[in-house]
N, C-alpha and C positions, 0 to 999 in steps of 0.2 A: 326539619323544622322550618317553617316560614314566618318570619316576623316582618315588621314594616318600620320604615324611618321617614320622617318628615323633613323636607329640605325647602327653603324659600328661593323661588326662581322668579325674577322680575315681579316681585310683590305677591306672587302666588304661592300658597302653601300646598306643596305636593307630596303625597304619600307614595313611596316606592317600595314594592315588596323585596325582601332580601331572603335568599335561601341560604340556610346554614346546614352544611353537611354533617355536622356534628359539634360536640363541645369544643370550645376554644382550647381547652387544656390538652386535647388529644394530640399524640405524637406519633409519627410514621412508624411502622413496624420496622425492626432491625433485622437486617438480612445477614447471615454469616455465610462464609465461602469455605471450601475445602479444595484438596487437589481434584476432587471429582467435578468442581466447577469448571476446571480448565481442561477442556477436552475438545479435540478437533484440530482443523488445519487453518493456518492464516498464511497470507502472502503480503509481503511488504517491501518497500524500497526506500532507502534513506541515504543522505549525504552526512558524513561525519567530518569533524574538524579536529586537528590536534592542537597542542599549545603553541606551535609555531604558525598557526593559521593555515596549514596545509589541508587540503580537502581530498577526501576519497568517497567512494560510493559503494553500495552493496544492495542486491536484490536477493530475497530469500523466502523460503517456504518452509514453515515449522509446524510439526505435528506433536501435540500433547495427548497422552494416553489416559488422563484422568487418575493416574496412579504414581505421579511424581517422575515419570520417564518421558523424554522427548528426543526428537531427532530433527535435523534441519538440513536442507541443501542451500547453498549459497553461491553467488557470483560476485566477485569484487572487482573494482575498477579504480585506478588512481590517476588516470590521465597519461600515465607513462606506460603502464602494463595492465593486464587483466589476468585474474587467477585462473579463469575457467571455472567449471562447476565442480564443487566438492561438497561432501556431507560428513556430518559428525553427530555424535550423541551428546545429550546433556541431561541434567536432572533439575527438577524444579520443586519448590514447596510453596504452598498457598496457605496464608494465615487466615484466621477467622474473619479478620477486617477486611478481606478481599485485596490485600497487598501480596505480591508473589516475587520470589527471587528465582531466576533461572541462571543455573551455573554452567558455563561452557567450559571453564577452566577452574581448577581448585582455587577457592577464595575470591574468584572474579565472576561477576554476574551482571544480568540486566534486571532492573527494578521495574515491576509492573503495578499498575492499578488496574484491577480486573473489574469489568462489568459484573455486578452481582448476578445478573442473569446468564453469565457466561458467553455473552455475544460478541465481546471484543476486549481489547487491552489498549491502555496507554502506557508507553514505557520510555525509559532512558538508558542509555548505554553506561555501564559502571566500569568499563575496561580502560584504565589509564594506559596511555596519555590521550586517548581519543574520546570524544563524547558526540552523542547523537540522541535524537528523540523522534517519536513518531506515535501514530494511533493506527490500529489495525482491527478489523472486524473478522470474526471467523467466518470463512466462506462455506464450510460445511463440517458436520461432526465426524466425518470418516476421513480416509487418507486415500490419495488417488495416484501416488508416485510409486514407481517400481524399484526405487533406490533400496538395494538390499545390502549394500556394502558395510552399513553400520549395524547390521545384526537384527534388523526388525524381522519378527516371525512372519512368514508368508500369510498366515491366517488374518492379519490385520489389514492386508493390502487389498484394495478394491480395484477393479478394472479401470484403468485410465480412460478418460472421456475426451481427450483433446485431439484435434487434428486441424487442418488448414481452416475448415469451415467454422472453427470455434471463433475466429476473429472474422466478424462479418458486420458491415456498416461503417458507421462514422464514430470516432472517438476523439475526445478533446482533453487537453491537460495544460497546465501551467506549471512552471518550475523555475527555481534559480539555477543558473549555469556559471561555473567558475572555470574561466579559460585564460590561461597566460596572464594571470595577475588581475584580470577584469571579472566583474560580476555582471551578469546579464540576467534580465527577466525574459523568459521565453514562452511564448504562446504557441501550441502546436495543435494541428488537427490532421487526422489521417482517416482515409476511407479505404476499407478492406473488402475485396470481392469474394471472400470465402474460398478461393482458388489459388492464393499464393502471390497475389498482386495487390498493390495499393497505390493510392495518390496521397500527396501530403502538401501542407502549407504550414510554414513556421515564420512567426514574426518575432524579433528579438529587439531589446533595447538596453543600452547601458548609459550610465551618467555621462553627459557631455556630448552624447552622439545622437544622430538621427536614427529613427527605428530602421532596421534592416528586414528584408523579407526574402524568403526562399520558397520554392515550389517545385514538385517534380514527381517522379514515379519511383517505385521500389518493388522489391520482392520480399517475401517473408516465409519463415518456415515455423511450423508448430509440431512439436514431438508429441508422442503419446502420453508423456508425463508432463505436458503443458509447458515445457520450455520454449521459448520464442526467440527469434532472431530477425532483425530487420535490416535489410540491405538497400541502401539509397543509390539511385541513378546509376545502376549497372555496377556498383562496387562489388568486389568478392569478399571483402571483410565487413563483418557486421558493423553497423553503426550503433545499434542497441541490441543488448541482450535482456531477457527478462522472463517473466512468468505470467500465463493467463489463468484466469478463473475458469473452471470447466464449464460454466454456463455462458462464457463469452461476454459477461457484463463489463469487464474491466481487465486491463493487463497492467503490470508493474514493470518498470524498466530501469536500466542504467546505460549511460553511454560508454560503449565498450571500446571505443577508438583510443589509440595511443597517440593522441595528438595534443595533449596538454589540457584537455576538457574533462570536467567532472560534472555529472549532473544525475539525477534520480527523481523518479516520480511515478505517479499513477495516472493512467489514461482511462476515462470512464466512457463507456458507449453512451452517446447521445441520441443515436437514430440507427434503425436497422437499413436505413437507405444511404446511398452515397451522396456527396455533395460535390459542387465545382470547387476545387482547390487551386485554381490557376492564380498566379501572383498578380495578374493584371487587373483583378477585381479589387475594390476597396477593402 
């Protein structure tokens, strides 16, 4: 329905058409959710904190089957040690109002607000004494990892799609980093060649200090189940561990070094081309 309204501008009476899509009393349709809404694979990375202000990080991939069953694989890092990759099963329940609980241990779970269309989740960690939060989008409705130690039937597994060429082009990210009592804001950019090599530039700043800058080269590996490892400047121990999306659009990571540094984040591909990451440029 189209109606008009009159307003006075600079002494002139102007008629303006107004489009009304429907009655003012109309309300949005209410959507309900169920376990079927929560199906597919997400990847995420987060830093968590305990009551003593100690930080740790983890990167994970989790799959929900739409029937209340899930499994995940995860890599944890505290700045003093790393767990390596491990996997576990869990159960979940989605209520009609699109709130879900995912139970990794009896009586302990993560609380999710689920996108009603099933496209993603916002969550908080309910495991005392640590707490964390994040937002994750489902990257696909299927599952692409070959982890079978948790008892997943082979029928639900699809062929992995990741290799070195999955990471191709330039990726950028920002993150907070907790290192030996200081908090840094870090800006990172990496250009991958799709063959196992990359260049990087990282700028960091903390309160009361001038920004610092690093640049260099590195090597990387990508396994068929999309796990990644980044090795900086000829090092033999991985600087970062993480997971890539099968389409190469992003990867999620944690700092896996045992040097007192905790950080985690998501790096998004910003270009299929490489850029000059030398530190000499502004």
